[in-house]
VOBA-1610 file (N, C-alpha, C; in pm, whole numbers, padded with zeros to 5 digits, always signed):
BEGIN
Met+00086-00119+00002Met-00002-00001+00000Met+00092+00125+00000Lys+00049+00221-00077Lys+00121+00347-00085Lys+00069+00440+00022Ile+00163+00515+00081Ile+00127+00615+00182Ile+00218+00735+00155His+00163+00846+00143His+00243+00968+00108His+00283+01044+00238Phe+00407+01085+00242Phe+00457+01169+00350Phe+00467+01311+00298Ile+00381+01397+00352Ile+00378+01535+00303Ile+00489+01613+00373Thr+00602+01624+00302Thr+00720+01695+00356Thr+00815+01726+00241Gly+00895+01824+00260Gly+01000+01861+00168Gly+01139+01811+00219Asn+01136+01741+00333Asn+01262+01702+00399Asn+01289+01553+00368Glu+01385+01524+00286Glu+01419+01387+00251Glu+01469+01307+00370Asn+01536+01367+00466Asn+01585+01294+00586Asn+01468+01237+00666Lys+01360+01316+00672Lys+01245+01266+00744Lys+01179+01150+00668Val+01180+01156+00537Val+01125+01046+00455Val+01202+00916+00477Glu+01332+00927+00479Glu+01418+00806+00498Glu+01390+00747+00632Glu+01372+00828+00739Glu+01346+00781+00870Glu+01213+00706+00870Ala+01110+00766+00807Ala+00977+00703+00797Ala+00980+00569+00721Lys+01055+00565+00609Lys+01065+00441+00533Lys+01117+00327+00618Lys+01217+00353+00700Lys+01274+00250+00789Lys+01173+00205+00895Lys+01086+00292+00940Lys+00988+00254+01043Lys+00865+00181+00988Ile+00808+00234+00882Ile+00684+00176+00834Ile+00688+00094+00706Gly+00804+00107+00640Gly+00825+00028+00517Gly+00817-00122+00547Pro+00870-00172+00653Pro+00860-00317+00683Pro+00717-00368+00702Leu+00623-00277+00725Leu+00483-00313+00737Leu+00419-00338+00604Gly+00491-00315+00496Gly+00436-00325+00363Gly+00386-00195+00303Phe+00426-00085+00365Phe+00383+00049+00313Phe+00500+00101+00222Glu+00464+00153+00109Glu+00558+00223+00025Glu+00545+00369+00059Val+00645+00426+00123Val+00642+00568+00167Val+00689+00656+00047Ile+00602+00746+00004Ile+00631+00833-00108Ile+00632+00978-00063Gln+00739+01045-00097Gln+00744+01188-00053Gln+00658+01272-00143Lys+00583+01364-00084Lys+00501+01457-00161Lys+00510+01592-00087Asn+00554+01695-00160Asn+00570+01824-00102Asn+00452+01912-00144Leu+00359+01934-00058Leu+00244+02014-00087Leu+00252+02152-00014Asn+00340+02164+00083Asn+00364+02285+00155Asn+00234+02342+00218Pro+00171+02263+00305Pro+00043+02310+00365Pro+00072+02430+00459Pro-00028+02517+00471Pro-00009+02631+00564Pro-00005+02580+00712Glu+00064+02660+00790Glu+00070+02630+00936Glu+00003+02742+01010Ile-00090+02704+01097Ile-00152+02811+01180Ile-00058+02855+01288Gln-00080+02972+01341Gln+00001+03023+01449Gln-00062+02970+01579Ser+00005+02875+01640Ser-00044+02810+01762Ser+00077+02765+01841Asp+00069+02761+01972Asp+00178+02706+02051Asp+00159+02557+02080Asn+00066+02496+02010Asn+00037+02355+02029Asn+00066+02277+01900Leu+00165+02186+01907Leu+00204+02111+01785Leu+00089+02032+01727Glu+00008+01972+01812Glu-00100+01890+01758Glu-00202+01979+01678Asp-00226+02096+01728Asp-00319+02185+01657Asp-00263+02220+01515Val-00135+02247+01512Val-00069+02279+01386Val-00077+02162+01288Ala-00042+02045+01337Ala-00042+01921+01248Ala-00182+01892+01201Leu-00282+01897+01292Leu-00417+01860+01249Leu-00474+01963+01150Phe-00444+02094+01172Phe-00488+02193+01073Phe-00430+02168+00936Ser-00299+02138+00931Ser-00233+02110+00807Ser-00287+01988+00742Ala-00313+01880+00820Ala-00372+01755+00767Ala-00512+01781+00708Lys-00588+01859+00773Lys-00724+01892+00722Lys-00712+01964+00587Trp-00620+02061+00581Trp-00599+02135+00460Trp-00560+02039+00342Val-00463+01950+00376Val-00418+01855+00272Val-00526+01761+00229Ser-00609+01713+00329Ser-00714+01617+00297Ser-00825+01677+00204Glu-00833+01808+00203Glu-00932+01876+00114Glu-00874+01890-00031Arg-00744+01856-00046Arg-00682+01871-00175Arg-00618+01742-00231Phe-00614+01642-00145Phe-00539+01517-00180Phe-00617+01403-00120Ser-00656+01305-00199Ser-00747+01199-00147Ser-00673+01072-00112Glu-00551+01056-00143Glu-00480+00929-00108Glu-00430+00932+00034Pro-00405+00813+00094Pro-00354+00813+00234Pro-00226+00889+00249Phe-00215+00969+00354Phe-00094+01047+00374Phe-00073+01067+00527Phe+00046+01114+00555Phe+00075+01166+00688Phe+00168+01280+00680Leu+00167+01368+00776Leu+00260+01476+00787Leu+00300+01490+00928Glu+00401+01571+00953Glu+00457+01579+01090Glu+00489+01727+01115Asp+00465+01765+01240Asp+00516+01895+01287Asp+00594+01868+01414Ala+00706+01939+01426Ala+00797+01916+01537Ala+00844+02050+01590Gly+00893+02044+01711Gly+00944+02162+01773Gly+01060+02127+01870Phe+01144+02225+01897Phe+01254+02215+01990Phe+01224+02310+02102Phe+01210+02261+02223Phe+01167+02336+02339Phe+01279+02345+02444Val+01323+02465+02471Val+01429+02488+02568Val+01367+02540+02694Asp+01387+02465+02803Asp+01319+02491+02927Asp+01356+02630+02984Ser+01484+02668+02988Ser+01518+02793+03047Ser+01484+02911+02960Leu+01438+02887+02837Leu+01388+02996+02748Leu+01237+02988+02737Asn+01176+02933+02839Asn+01026+02918+02846Asn+00968+02844+02727Gly+01039+02744+02679Gly+00997+02664+02568Gly+01031+02714+02431Phe+01093+02831+02423Phe+01139+02879+02294Phe+01248+02795+02234Pro+01254+02774+02108Pro+01170+02824+02001Pro+01038+02747+01981Gly+01024+02628+02038Gly+00895+02559+02034Gly+00845+02530+01893Val+00716+02565+01872Val+00656+02537+01738Val+00715+02629+01633Tyr+00790+02731+01668Tyr+00853+02820+01574Tyr+00997+02777+01538Ser+01030+02652+01568Ser+01166+02607+01555Ser+01225+02620+01416Ala+01145+02590+01313Ala+01196+02603+01174Ala+01231+02743+01143Tyr+01138+02838+01174Tyr+01167+02977+01146Tyr+01287+03026+01227Val+01296+02993+01352Val+01408+03035+01436Val+01537+02976+01377Phe+01535+02854+01334Phe+01653+02790+01280Phe+01696+02862+01154Glu+01600+02901+01071Glu+01634+02970+00943Glu+01688+03108+00971Thr+01646+03173+01078Thr+01694+03310+01106Thr+01812+03316+01201Leu+01813+03232+01305Leu+01923+03233+01402Leu+02016+03115+01397Gly+01963+03004+01349Gly+02042+02878+01349Gly+02067+02831+01491Tyr+02135+02714+01499Tyr+02162+02659+01635Tyr+02262+02745+01705Met+02347+02818+01631Met+02444+02905+01700Met+02373+03020+01774Gly+02260+03064+01719Gly+02181+03167+01782Gly+02122+03113+01916Ile+02078+02989+01919Ile+02033+02930+02041Ile+02148+02921+02146Leu+02264+02878+02095Leu+02377+02874+02189Leu+02409+03010+02241Arg+02401+03111+02160Arg+02431+03250+02212Arg+02323+03291+02317Leu+02197+03252+02293Leu+02092+03286+02390Leu+02116+03213+02519Met+02181+03094+02511Met+02202+03011+02631Met+02335+03049+02701Asp+02412+03141+02645Asp+02540+03179+02709Asp+02518+03216+02850Gly+02590+03157+02938Gly+02587+03186+03085Gly+02474+03118+03156Ile+02387+03047+03089Ile+02276+02976+03151Ile+02320+02833+03189Glu+02306+02797+03310Glu+02347+02664+03359Glu+02237+02560+03328Glu+02111+02596+03348Glu+01999+02503+03323Glu+01983+02485+03169Arg+02019+02371+03119Arg+02025+02350+02972Arg+01932+02240+02924Ser+01832+02205+03006Ser+01741+02098+02962Ser+01653+02147+02845Ala+01626+02053+02760Ala+01544+02084+02641Ala+01477+01955+02596Arg+01387+01968+02502Arg+01326+01848+02449Arg+01280+01872+02306Phe+01280+01770+02230Phe+01218+01769+02095Phe+01081+01699+02104Ala+00987+01752+02037Ala+00854+01688+02035Ala+00807+01688+01887Ala+00732+01582+01853Ala+00675+01571+01721Ala+00535+01523+01730Val+00451+01564+01636Val+00314+01513+01623Val+00295+01472+01476Ile+00258+01351+01452Ile+00228+01301+01318Ile+00076+01299+01303Ala+00023+01351+01194Ala-00115+01344+01160Ala-00130+01253+01039Tyr-00205+01145+01052Tyr-00230+01047+00949Tyr-00370+01058+00899His-00391+01054+00766His-00523+01059+00708His-00537+00937+00615Asp-00638+00853+00639Asp-00655+00730+00562Asp-00760+00744+00449Gly-00806+00865+00430Gly-00907+00894+00330Gly-01040+00926+00398Lys-01055+00887+00522Lys-01181+00909+00598Lys-01160+00991+00721Gln-01056+00954+00800Gln-01036+01017+00929Gln-00892+01059+00942Ile-00871+01152+01039Ile-00734+01198+01075Ile-00705+01147+01212Lys-00590+01085+01230Lys-00552+01034+01361Lys-00409+01094+01388Ser-00385+01133+01516Ser-00255+01191+01548Ser-00175+01102+01647Phe-00042+01115+01638Phe+00049+01039+01715Phe+00164+01131+01762Gly+00193+01131+01890Gly+00298+01217+01945Gly+00417+01139+01990Gly+00532+01205+01980Gly+00657+01152+02037Gly+00743+01261+02092Glu+00822+01226+02189Glu+00904+01328+02260Glu+01035+01264+02309Val+01140+01340+02310Val+01269+01303+02368Val+01324+01417+02445Ser+01360+01391+02571Ser+01419+01496+02659Ser+01573+01481+02656Gly+01640+01590+02693Gly+01783+01587+02695Gly+01833+01727+02736His+01953+01761+02686His+02005+01891+02722His+02087+01949+02604Ile+02111+02072+02616Ile+02193+02151+02511Ile+02333+02152+02545Thr+02418+02132+02451Thr+02564+02131+02468Thr+02612+02275+02482Gln+02739+02289+02515Gln+02803+02421+02521Gln+02849+02467+02378Glu+02874+02366+02291Glu+02919+02394+02157Glu+02866+02283+02068Pro+02855+02311+01935Pro+02807+02213+01842Pro+02901+02094+01830Arg+02842+01977+01812Arg+02925+01857+01793Arg+02854+01763+01693Gly+02937+01714+01600Gly+02884+01615+01501Gly+02848+01680+01370Ser+02843+01595+01268Ser+02812+01648+01131Ser+02697+01575+01067Asn+02633+01480+01136Asn+02517+01408+01083Asn+02395+01486+01120Gly+02282+01446+01059Gly+02157+01504+01102Gly+02130+01639+01043Phe+02038+01716+01098Phe+02002+01845+01052Phe+01939+01928+01165Gly+01912+02051+01138Gly+01849+02137+01237Gly+01934+02153+01367Tyr+01871+02135+01475Tyr+01938+02151+01607Tyr+02015+02031+01654Asp+02025+01926+01572Asp+02095+01804+01608Asp+02235+01823+01666Pro+02314+01920+01614Pro+02454+01933+01672Pro+02459+01987+01816Ile+02347+02034+01868Ile+02354+02093+02002Ile+02264+02017+02103Phe+02208+01903+02069Phe+02114+01837+02154Phe+02167+01694+02186Ile+02173+01670+02314Ile+02209+01531+02362Ile+02091+01473+02431Pro+02036+01363+02378Pro+01916+01300+02440Pro+01955+01232+02570Glu+01864+01224+02663Glu+01886+01156+02793Glu+01939+01016+02775Gly+02039+00980+02855Gly+02094+00849+02848Gly+02209+00836+02746Glu+02237+00945+02678Glu+02346+00945+02575Glu+02450+01044+02615Ser+02564+01025+02554Ser+02676+01123+02574Ser+02704+01195+02442Arg+02631+01150+02334Arg+02655+01210+02202Arg+02533+01293+02158Thr+02561+01393+02073Thr+02448+01467+02015Thr+02382+01387+01907Phe+02264+01427+01872Phe+02199+01364+01758Phe+02287+01368+01632Ala+02365+01474+01614Ala+02449+01489+01500Ala+02573+01398+01503Glu+02600+01339+01618Glu+02709+01244+01629Glu+02662+01103+01614Met+02533+01080+01604Met+02475+00948+01591Met+02450+00917+01439Ser+02444+00786+01407Ser+02403+00750+01277Ser+02252+00770+01263Ala+02202+00774+01143Ala+02062+00790+01125Ala+01983+00683+01197Glu+02032+00556+01193Glu+01964+00447+01263Glu+01961+00469+01411Glu+02071+00512+01471Glu+02075+00534+01617Glu+01982+00645+01656Lys+01988+00750+01579Lys+01895+00866+01608Lys+01753+00821+01595Gly+01715+00745+01493Gly+01581+00703+01468Gly+01527+00616+01584Arg+01611+00546+01654Arg+01563+00465+01766Arg+01524+00546+01887Val+01579+00669+01904Val+01550+00751+02023Val+01483+00883+01995Ser+01470+00919+01865Ser+01423+01049+01833Ser+01274+01069+01860His+01232+01191+01870His+01088+01227+01879His+01008+01181+01766Arg+01060+01197+01642Arg+00995+01155+01526Arg+00988+01001+01520Gly+01097+00932+01558Gly+01096+00792+01562Gly+00991+00735+01660Arg+00978+00800+01771Arg+00876+00760+01872Arg+00737+00781+01819Ala+00710+00894+01752Ala+00577+00917+01696Ala+00552+00816+01582Leu+00654+00786+01499Leu+00636+00692+01390Leu+00606+00550+01448Glu+00673+00518+01561Glu+00645+00383+01625Glu+00498+00375+01670Lys+00445+00482+01724Lys+00304+00486+01766Lys+00212+00466+01647Met+00247+00536+01538Met+00168+00521+01415Met+00181+00381+01359Gln+00300+00326+01364Gln+00329+00191+01316Gln+00241+00087+01394Glu+00236+00101+01525Glu+00157+00011+01609Glu+00007+00027+01571Trp-00040+00150+01553Trp-00179+00168+01517Trp-00208+00108+01380Leu-00118+00122+01284Leu-00140+00069+01153Leu-00144-00090+01159Lys-00062-00146+01243Lys-00067-00291+01258Lys-00198-00337+01313Glu-00247-00265+01419Glu-00378-00300+01481Glu-00491-00279+01381Lys-00487-00169+01308Lys-00585-00138+01207Lys-00590-00246+01103Asp-00471-00290+01059Asp-00463-00395+00956Asp-00523-00525+01001Thr-00507-00561+01126Thr-00566-00689+01179Thr-00709-00675+01201Thr-00762-00562+01237Thr-00907-00543+01254Thr-00983-00527+01122Asp-00907-00477+01016Asp-00972-00459+00887Asp-00981-00589+00809Arg-00918-00696+00853Arg-00923-00825+00781Arg-01047-00902+00809
//
């Protein structure tokens, strides 16, 4: 069965293929660039975008919205992570964190899946902390400055497979994967 991932990010598509491809799904990238509402709630943003896509595209699809939340910055950049990354980059976050000892942060993701009839959402989160300086060359976005709990390496120092096992997106994809398995057995 074909399922479209509405994103312009090829890295996200590769992560999704590894998670749900083994279930028999062919993950196909489709870049529709849905609008994002201004909200501080990831699920609201993802569901609004999924509704917009569902009115223009009838095949099964999913999309994802994610954010990087820094505790000592009151959750900033949060749902505005992509914009902040484009304007300040991760070095801008490190400059904002200069002199701040409390460096806890988390990544969160919400996947909205549409099967042609209904929209279902799945969330994933990973906590950790921000480094003093960037480390690693793998990954994208804030990966060089984030170390997940239980690790000594940043996301950017991990292989794609290692990151996928502990990432926020990986966790949301696993929840969607479990739901798709259950749905498949009840649909038979």
